[in-house]
N, C-alpha and C positions, 0 to 999 in steps of 0.2 A: 415526508422522507421515510418515516417508519413504515408507512403503507407500502412504499416502493420496495423497501427492504424485505417486507414480508411476502410480496407478490411472488407466487410460484415457489415458495420456500416453506420449510417446516419450522422457521423461526417463530418465536412468540408473536401472536397477532395483536396483543394488547399494547397499544402505543405507550401508555403510561408505564406499564411494567418494563417494556424495553428500555425506555428512557431511564427508569430507576436503576436497572441493571447496568446500563451504560455509565451512569453517574458513579456507581460504586467501583466499576472495574476499569474505566477507560481514561481517567484524567491523565495518568502517567503516560499511557500509550499515545494519547492525543498530543501531549507535550513533546514526546519523542518524535512522532511523525512530523509535527509542525517545525521542530528544530531542524530535523533532517531536510525538510522541504526548504526552509529558509536558507540553510547553508548552500543548498544546490542552486537556489534562485539567486543568491548573492553572487555566486560565481558567474552567473549569466547577466549580472547587472540589474536584477529584478528584485522586488520586495513584495511580500504579501502582508496584509493587515493581520497582526497577531491576535489570536483569540485566547490563548493561554498565557500565563505569566512567563517571563523569560526563564529559560531552563537553568537549574542550579548547576554547580560545577560537576557533580557526579553524573548528571544527565548529559552534560556537554561531553564528558569523557566517553560515555556510552555511544552518543551520536557520532563522535569522532571515529570510533571503531566501525560503526555502520557505514560511515562515509568511506573509510578505507576499503571495505568490502565492495561498496558500490563502485569505487574507482576501478577496482580490478574488473568488475563486471562491465563497466562502461567501456573500457578499452576493447573488450572482446565482443560485446553485444549491444553497445549503445545505439549504433545506427539501426539495427533491427528493431529494437524496442521503440525507437523514435518513429520509425515507419509504421509500426503497429499502432502507436498512439495517434499518429496523424490519420491513419485509415479509420480508426475507431471513432474519433471525435467528430468526423464529418457527419455521421448520422447517429451520434451517441445518445443514449439515455442512461440513467443511473442503473436501470435494470440490466442493461448490457454490460455496464461496468462490473456489476456483481457477477454476471456470468463469466466474464474474463477473469476476475479475481478468483473465483472458484476454480478456474482452470489451473491456477498456480498450484493448488493442492488437490487436484482431481484424483490422484491415486491414493489420497489419504495420508500422504507423508508431509510432515511439517519440518522445516529446517530454517536456520537463521538465514541462509542464502536465499531461500524462497521468500522469506519475509522482506529481505532487502530488495529483491526483484519487484515485489509488490509496491514497496515504497518508491522505487525508481520509476515504475510504470505510472504511479500517481504524479510524480514530478514531470514526466514527459507529457501527460495529459494536461497538467496545469500550465506548462510552457506553451502548449498549443492553444489552450484557452486564452492566455494572455495575447497571443498572436492574433486571435480572432475577436479581441475585445470582449471576452466572456469572463471577466474577473469574478463575477458572482459564482460562476461554475467552479473557478479555481478554489475559492474559499470552501465551497461545499465538498470538494473532493477530499480534503483532509478529514472532515467530519465523517464522510462516507467511508473512507478507508479505515478510520478508527472503529466505526460500528461494525464493519465487516470483520475486523480482527476479533472483536469481542463476541459477536454473534455466531461466528462460524468456526469456533473451536481453536483458533490460533492463540487467543489469549489463555485459554485453558492449558494448552501445550506449554506456553511460557511459564505460567504459574506452577505447573507440575514439575518444572525443572528449577524452581526457586526464584522465578521472577526474571525480569529483563537483565539485571546485572549478572546473575548467575549464568544465564544463557550466553552472554557476551564473554564472560570469563572462560566458559567451557569451549568457546570457539577461538582457538589460538590463532596467531597471525598466519601460521602456515596452513590453516584449514582450507581445503579446496572448495571452491564455490561452483565448479564447473557442472557437476552432476545436477544440482538443483536447478540451475538456470537452463540447462539443456532440456530437462524435463518440462520446465515452464514454457520454453519457446515452442517445443513440439506440440504441447497441448494448446497453447495460444493460437498457433496457426490453424489447428482443427476448429477451435471455437470461432475464430474470425471467419473461416470458410463457411461454417454453419450459419453464422449471423448474416453473412452476405447472401446466402441462399434464401434465408427467411425474409430479408429486406425486399 
């Protein structure tokens, strides 16, 4: 997995060092992603084997806010994200997942809405994996999304703003998510087109 992450990237190539960095920085992030995914899957009558301990109350409140944002985005763009996930998973590799994930932040801008879109995309991929009896892939997607956040600067952005809870507090209920997701969708379409040409 570390080798796939490092392929075609400037990320650290030493697998042990990467894993050590991940251990230090990603446990909370993995718990948040996993809780988010579990909540989304439960709403679809699905369940994923949990790798982290159940989220504490504070994390559940944080995830609840992320779910609120995702519900807003789902109403507007859920069908498009699902189509993109279905198209991606038919010939998907983790390397291509990284390419698409990078597309969310291709202009160098990080925002909570873009992070939520990344979470949502992971959920769409996982649901498609379940539909294709690829449950092992579903479990890997959470780990992969966590590593992407830590290795590609998203976690640094979160930490620079005081951590996950500070970022959530700064994003009030009225904060618009439209700009971030529109930028993501436009970049995603370009990335998918490029991947289709390469395939």
